[in-house]
C-alpha positions, 0 to 999 in steps of 0.5 A, spaced: 506 247 471 512 249 474 512 256 471 516 259 466 514 258 458 510 252 457 512 252 450 519 252 451 523 245 452 523 243 459 528 237 461 528 235 453 534 236 449 535 233 442 540 232 437 538 234 430 538 228 424 536 229 417 532 235 415 531 237 422 531 244 424 531 248 431 534 255 433 541 253 432 539 252 424 542 257 419 539 263 416 531 262 415 531 255 417 532 257 425 526 256 428 522 260 433 515 262 433 509 266 437 505 260 440 498 262 443 501 270 443 507 267 447 514 268 444 518 261 443 525 261 442 526 254 441 522 249 437 524 243 433 521 242 426 522 235 422 521 235 415 521 239 408 516 239 403 518 233 400 523 230 405 521 226 412 526 228 418 528 225 424 531 227 431 533 224 437 530 226 444 534 226 450 531 225 457 534 224 464 533 217 466 527 216 470 523 220 465 516 217 465 513 221 459 514 226 454 509 231 453 509 236 447 505 240 442 505 237 435 502 240 429 503 239 422 504 244 416 498 248 414 493 244 409 497 238 410 497 231 415 503 228 418 505 221 421 510 222 427 513 215 430 517 215 436 521 209 438 526 207 443 532 202 441 529 201 434 522 199 437 516 203 436 513 206 442 507 210 439 505 214 432 501 220 433 497 224 427 498 231 429 493 236 425 494 241 420 495 248 423 494 254 419 500 258 423 505 253 421 507 256 414 512 260 410 519 261 414 520 262 421 519 266 425 512 263 425 508 269 427 501 266 429 501 259 431 495 257 435 495 250 439 489 247 443 489 241 448 487 237 442 494 238 439 497 236 446 500 229 446 504 225 451 508 219 449 509 214 455 517 211 455 519 204 456 523 204 463 530 206 463 529 210 456 533 216 455 534 217 448 528 217 443 528 217 436 522 221 433 521 221 425 516 223 420 513 218 416 511 221 409 515 225 405 509 228 402 507 230 409 513 230 412 513 237 416 511 237 423 513 242 429 514 240 436 513 245 441 514 245 449 517 238 449 517 237 456 520 231 461 515 228 465 517 224 471 511 222 475 
């Protein structure tokens, strides 16, 4: 990669939707973590213990894929749908992560290659809706969102 912290966003910004949280959220909802021993100042959390969440990811025109680490809450499953213009692109099923629990900052999240996903975008897409689908398993953390242009 191009150096820097692979667990920080690169080339991807977002707009928070309902039940969505990041470093700008207030109080104990502000999202930060230590991931594989590296301090991460900005990550995206969707959902609560009883609500689905959503956000819109923004990338530059010409972006081919979005790469990301995604984990579900400790002891839970999750389904996460990515869509562009109302059309589903893919749905992923991130694995439960023992470190994704309690309130941030999450002290010890470990991610592996099995937690890494790449979402191929339709040509010209710049806005990608991401949402969790099951209110009982509504929480997912997105770490290191990055735009892939080649």
